[in-house]
C-alpha positions in Angstrom: 8.6 23.9 1.7 7.3 25.3 -1.3 5.3 21.7 -2.7 3.4 23.5 -5.2 4.8 22.0 -8.2 3.5 18.4 -7.1 -0.3 19.8 -7.9 0.2 18.7 -11.0 1.6 15.1 -10.0 -1.2 15.0 -8.0 -4.2 15.3 -10.6 -2.5 13.2 -12.9 -1.9 10.0 -10.2 -5.8 10.8 -9.2 -7.3 10.7 -13.3 -5.2 7.6 -13.4 -7.8 6.3 -10.8 -10.3 7.1 -12.2 -9.7 6.4 -15.9 -9.1 2.7 -14.9 -11.6 1.9 -12.8 -14.7 0.7 -13.8 -17.2 3.4 -13.9 -19.6 1.8 -16.0 -22.9 1.4 -13.5 -24.5 -2.2 -15.2 -21.5 -3.7 -14.0 -21.0 -6.4 -11.2 -17.5 -4.9 -10.9 -18.3 -0.9 -10.6 -15.6 0.5 -8.7 -12.5 -2.3 -9.0 -9.7 -1.2 -9.9 -6.9 -2.3 -12.4 -4.2 -3.9 -11.3 -1.8 -2.1 -13.9 -2.5 -0.7 -17.5 -1.9 -3.4 -19.5 -3.8 -6.3 -18.4 -7.4 -4.3 -18.2 -9.2 -7.1 -17.4 -7.6 -7.7 -14.4 -8.7 -6.2 -11.0 -6.7 -5.7 -7.4 -8.5 -5.8 -4.4 -5.8 -3.1 -3.1 -5.4 -1.0 -5.8 -10.1 -1.3 -6.0 -8.6 0.7 -2.3 -6.5 3.5 -3.1 -9.3 3.9 -5.3 -11.2 5.0 -3.1 -9.3 6.9 -1.2 -8.5 8.7 -4.2 -11.7 10.5 -3.9 -11.1 11.8 -0.8 -8.4 13.6 -2.6 -10.0 15.0 -5.7 -13.7 16.2 -3.8 -10.7 17.9 -1.2 -9.3 19.2 -4.2 -11.9 19.9 -6.6 -11.0 17.7 -9.2 -14.4 15.7 -8.7 -17.9 16.9 -7.5 -19.1 15.9 -4.5 -22.0 14.2 -5.6 -19.7 12.2 -7.9 -17.5 10.9 -5.9 -19.6 10.0 -3.1 -21.9 8.0 -5.7 -18.7 6.4 -7.6 -17.7 5.6 -3.7 -21.3 4.1 -2.7 -21.6 2.2 -5.6 -17.9 0.6 -5.2 -19.3 -1.1 -1.8 -22.0 -1.9 -3.3 -20.0 -4.3 -5.1 -18.0 -4.8 -2.0 -20.6 -5.9 -0.2 -22.8 -7.8 -2.4 -21.1 -8.4 -6.0 -17.5 -9.1 -4.7 -16.9 -13.7 -3.4 -15.3 -12.6 -0.2 -14.0 -16.1 2.3 -15.4 -15.0 5.9 -15.1 -11.7 4.8 -11.7 -11.8 2.9 -10.8 -10.6 -0.1 -9.8 -12.8 -3.0 -6.1 -10.8 -3.9 -7.1 -10.1 -7.8 -11.2 -10.1 -9.7 -12.3 -9.8 -13.4 -13.4 -6.5 -13.4 -16.2 -6.6 -15.4 -18.5 -9.9 -13.1 -16.0 -9.3 -9.8 -15.6 -12.6 -9.5 -12.4 -14.2 -8.5 -9.3 -14.2 -11.4 -8.3 -17.7 -11.3 -7.3 -19.9 -9.1 -5.4 -16.6 -6.7 -5.6 -16.7 -3.0 -7.6 -14.9 0.1 -5.4 -12.2 1.3 -5.3 -10.3 4.3 -3.1 -7.8 3.3 -4.8 -6.8 0.2 -8.1 -6.6 2.2 -6.7 -4.5 4.6 -5.5 -2.6 2.0 -9.1 -2.1 0.6 -10.5 -1.5 4.2 -8.2 1.3 4.2 -9.7 2.7 1.7 -14.0 2.0 2.8 -12.7 3.6 6.2 -11.6 6.7 4.6 -14.2 7.0 2.6 -16.7 6.5 5.8 -15.7 8.9 7.6 -15.8 11.4 4.9 -18.9 10.9 3.5 -20.8 9.1 6.8 -24.4 8.6 5.5 -24.8 5.1 2.9 -21.2 5.0 3.1 -20.7 4.7 6.4 -23.6 1.7 7.0 -22.4 -0.5 3.9 -18.8 0.4 5.0 -19.7 -0.9 8.6 -21.2 -4.0 7.8 -17.8 -4.7 5.3 -15.7 -4.0 7.7 -17.5 -6.2 10.1 -17.8 -9.1 8.0 -13.9 -9.5 8.2 -13.8 -12.5 10.9 -10.4 -11.8 12.2 -10.4 -14.5 14.4 -10.8 -17.0 11.4 -7.4 -16.1 10.6 -5.8 -16.1 13.9 -3.6 -19.5 15.6 -1.1 -20.4 18.2 3.1 -20.9 17.1 5.7 -21.8 19.4 3.4 -19.7 22.0 2.5 -16.9 19.5 -0.3 -15.8 18.2 -0.6 -14.8 14.8 -2.5 -14.2 12.0 -2.3 -16.4 8.4 -1.4 -14.0 5.6 -3.3 -15.8 3.4 -5.9 -18.4 1.9 -6.6 -20.9 -0.9 -8.3 -23.4 -0.8 -7.2 -25.0 -4.2 -4.2 -27.7 -5.0 -3.4 -25.9 -7.4 -4.1 -22.3 -6.0 -1.1 -19.8 -6.0 1.1 -19.4 -2.8 0.4 -23.3 -2.1 3.3 -25.5 -2.5 1.3 -28.7 -0.8 -2.3 -28.7 0.8 -4.9 -26.4 0.3 -5.7 -24.3 2.9 -3.6 -21.2 4.7 -0.8 -19.5 4.3 2.3 -19.1 5.6 2.0 -16.3 8.5 2.9 -12.2 9.6 5.7 -13.6 12.5 7.6 -10.6 11.8 7.9 -6.7 11.0 6.2 -6.5 7.3 3.1 -3.9 6.0 0.6 -5.4 8.0 0.1 -2.5 10.9 -3.0 -1.7 9.8 -4.1 -5.0 10.0 -3.8 -5.2 14.8 -6.0 -1.7 14.6 -8.7 -3.4 12.5 -8.3 -6.4 15.3 -9.1 -3.9 18.0 -12.2 -3.0 17.2 -13.3 -6.1 17.1 -11.0 -8.4 19.1 -9.5 -6.3 21.2 -8.0 -9.4 23.9 -6.4 -10.8 20.5 -4.8 -7.5 19.2 -2.5 -7.0 21.7 -1.7 -10.8 20.8 -1.1 -10.3 17.9 0.9 -7.2 18.1 3.5 -8.4 20.2 4.1 -12.0 18.3 5.7 -11.1 15.9 9.6 -10.3 14.8 11.6 -6.8 15.6 14.3 -7.8 13.4 17.0 -5.1 14.6 19.1 -4.4 12.3 22.1 -2.0 11.1 23.5 -0.3 8.3 26.8 2.3 7.9 25.6 4.8 10.7 21.4 3.8 11.1 19.6 1.5 13.2 16.2 0.5 12.8 13.4 -2.9 12.7 13.7 -4.8 9.2 11.6 -6.7 6.9 13.1 -9.3 6.3 13.1 -8.4 2.9 13.6 -5.5 3.1 11.5 -3.9 0.4 10.9 -0.5 0.4 7.2 -0.3 -0.2 6.9 -3.0 3.1 7.5 0.2 5.1 5.8 2.9 3.2 1.8 1.5 2.1 0.7 1.4 6.1 2.3 4.8 6.6 0.1 6.1 3.6 -3.0 6.0 5.5 -1.3 5.6 9.0 -0.8 9.2 10.7 2.2 7.6 12.9 4.0 11.3 13.5 5.2 12.0 17.1 3.7 8.0 17.9 4.6 5.8 19.8 4.0 1.9 21.2 4.3 1.3 24.2 7.9 0.0 23.6 8.9 3.5 22.7 8.7 2.1 18.0 7.7 5.1 16.4 6.6 3.3 13.2 6.8 6.1 11.2 10.5 7.6 12.1 11.9 3.8 11.4 10.0 4.2 8.3 12.6 7.8 7.8 15.5 5.2 8.1 14.9 2.7 5.7 14.9 5.4 3.0 17.8 6.9 4.5 18.9 3.0 4.4 17.4 2.6 1.1 19.3 6.1 -0.4 22.8 5.0 1.2 22.5 1.5 0.0 21.8 2.4 -3.9 24.5 5.2 -3.5 27.1 1.8 -2.4 26.5 0.3 -5.4 26.3 3.1 -8.1 29.1 2.2 -9.7 27.4 -0.8 -10.2 24.6 0.7 -11.2 24.3 3.6 -12.7 20.8 4.9 -12.4 21.2 5.2 -8.6 22.4 8.4 -6.7 20.7 10.5 -4.2 17.2 11.3 -5.7 17.3 7.7 -7.8 16.9 5.3 -5.4 15.5 2.4 -3.5 14.4 -1.4 -3.7 11.1 -2.4 -4.4 8.5 -3.7 -5.9 7.9 -2.1 -10.0 8.1 -3.4 -13.3 11.8 -3.6 -14.6 12.5 -3.8 -18.7 12.1 -8.5 -17.6 9.3 -7.4 -15.8 7.3 -7.2 -13.0 10.2 -8.0 -9.8 10.1 -7.3 -6.3 14.0 -6.2 -4.8 15.6 -6.1 -1.9 17.8 -3.7 -0.2 21.0 -4.3 2.0 20.7 -5.3 4.6 18.6 -8.2 4.5 17.4 -11.7 5.5 19.3 -13.5 3.4 23.1 -11.3 2.7 21.9 -10.4 -1.0 21.8 -7.2 -2.8 19.2 -8.3 -5.6 18.2 -5.0 -7.9 18.5 -4.5 -11.6 19.6 -1.6 -10.9 15.7 -0.3 -12.1 14.1 2.1 -10.0 10.5 3.2 -9.1 9.2 6.5 -8.7 7.3 5.2 -6.2 10.2 4.4 -3.8 11.2 8.1 -3.5 7.6 9.3 -3.9 6.0 7.4 -1.4 8.4 8.7 1.0 7.3 12.2 1.0 6.4 12.4 4.5 9.3 10.5 6.4 11.9 12.7 3.8 10.3 15.5 2.2 13.3 17.5 0.8 15.1 14.2 -0.4 11.8 12.9 -2.1 11.0 16.2 -3.7 14.1 16.4 -4.9 14.0 13.1 -7.0 10.5 14.5 -7.8 11.9 17.5 -9.7 15.2 15.3 -10.9 13.0 12.6 -12.4 11.0 15.0 -14.2 13.8 15.8 -16.1 13.9 12.1 -17.5 12.6 12.2 -20.6 9.2 10.0 -21.3 9.0 9.2 -17.8 6.2 12.1 -16.3 3.6 10.5 -18.8 -0.4 11.9 -18.5 -1.1 9.9 -15.6 2.4 10.4 -13.9 5.5 8.8 -13.5 5.1 5.6 -15.5 6.0 2.8 -13.1 10.0 2.6 -13.7 13.0 2.7 -15.5 17.0 1.8 -15.6 20.0 3.5 -17.3 22.0 0.4 -17.3 24.6 0.7 -19.9 24.0 3.6 -21.6 20.1 2.6 -22.4 17.2 4.7 -21.7 14.0 2.0 -20.7 11.2 3.4 -19.1 7.4 1.0 -17.9 5.2 1.7 -20.1 2.6 0.4 -17.4 1.7 1.9 -14.7 0.5 -0.5 -11.6 -1.6 0.7 -9.1 -0.5 0.2 -6.0 2.2 2.2 -7.2 0.2 5.1 -8.5 -1.9 4.8 -4.4 1.2 5.2 -3.3 2.2 8.5 -4.8 -0.8 9.8 -4.8 -1.3 8.8 -1.2 2.0 10.6 0.5 1.8 13.6 -2.4 -1.9 14.3 -0.2 0.2 13.7 3.1 2.3 16.3 2.3 0.2 18.4 1.0 -2.8 18.4 2.5 -3.4 15.5 4.7 -7.0 14.7 3.3 -6.7 10.7 3.9 -4.7 10.6 6.7 -7.7 13.5 8.7 -10.2 11.4 6.8 -8.3 7.6 8.3 -7.4 8.3 11.6 -10.8 10.1 12.6 -12.2 6.6 11.8 -14.2 5.6 14.9 -11.9 1.3 14.0 -8.9 3.7 14.1 -9.6 5.4 17.4 -9.9 2.3 19.2 -7.4 0.7 17.7 -4.9 3.6 18.6 -6.2 3.0 22.4 -6.1 -0.4 22.7 -2.7 -1.0 21.5 -2.0 1.9 23.3 -0.7 4.2 20.2 0.3 7.5 21.6 1.3 10.4 21.0 4.5 11.8 22.4 
């Protein structure tokens, strides 16, 4: 299939990270990437992981010189190692982009740390040298054991931690927040744990619930909220096509099925939400006419469709490796929406309800990163090759017994 028209999208999205990342070498926050384009002072540690990964794509596609990308990666890792505060090696979700200090009272996040570590591992494999040494220090500093606990005879990971009684996500007492006891976007964590605590990694991987669900003719393992990005994010780095675990589960095939479910659910409700079509589908987290929202497709644990008809380009484009034909058609059809394709690729979302066209004026770093990496996955696989060749990932695959079919 000819995906050549994606080249422009890839370059524009790469340029987003060059434009919305702190690249001031005199700043303590060098390499930190913004949460979204309308709030330039706040960095997201997850967006920073996507920025690091973007450098591998940039070099591979000649968008940036090797030496310039190497320096950006190296200085970013120095920021992560020496300037960004950590709790047992885990990072806070949001940071001041200039000082690298924690933003207000947001939480220490395992998933956002993991997304950052995916970028760290990617540049370590690609650039080697001093970058690999620094990356090892950052990754080895993460004390996974501190977040592991037992509950109902299962070994689980806490999701987050907040030391403040009035901190984000704290309902009563400060401390650990919730746990990864269900299938969600945490798959890469078990590989990272396997490198450091192999005896615990298998218990953790087997410890979360696999909730089986059915929609129309589709059967799959569902995340409770059935939000599309959950299936996509770990597979932006993990190349799991034709890979199964020792229970014969293919997370790649599961993500493909989930995408088809989101498309079918959208089509089933297009009489209510007129934005939906074969190309405009998916329930994810994005900007909306009423601000940032997380939407939920059917089926889900609370048996309620949650949407206002808003569609984010990252829904279809974030599934490129799983549904290339559907995703490419969605790309071409979204290009026809006047004003949606901007200087850094597609704006975050659009809504055609009520006979009006609403288009977000924002770019969100993690949604931009998802699009960039998934386009790379069908064009060049440069991030896949780098990440999957990292020693921690190779060992993790062996420990968890994930094997090629």
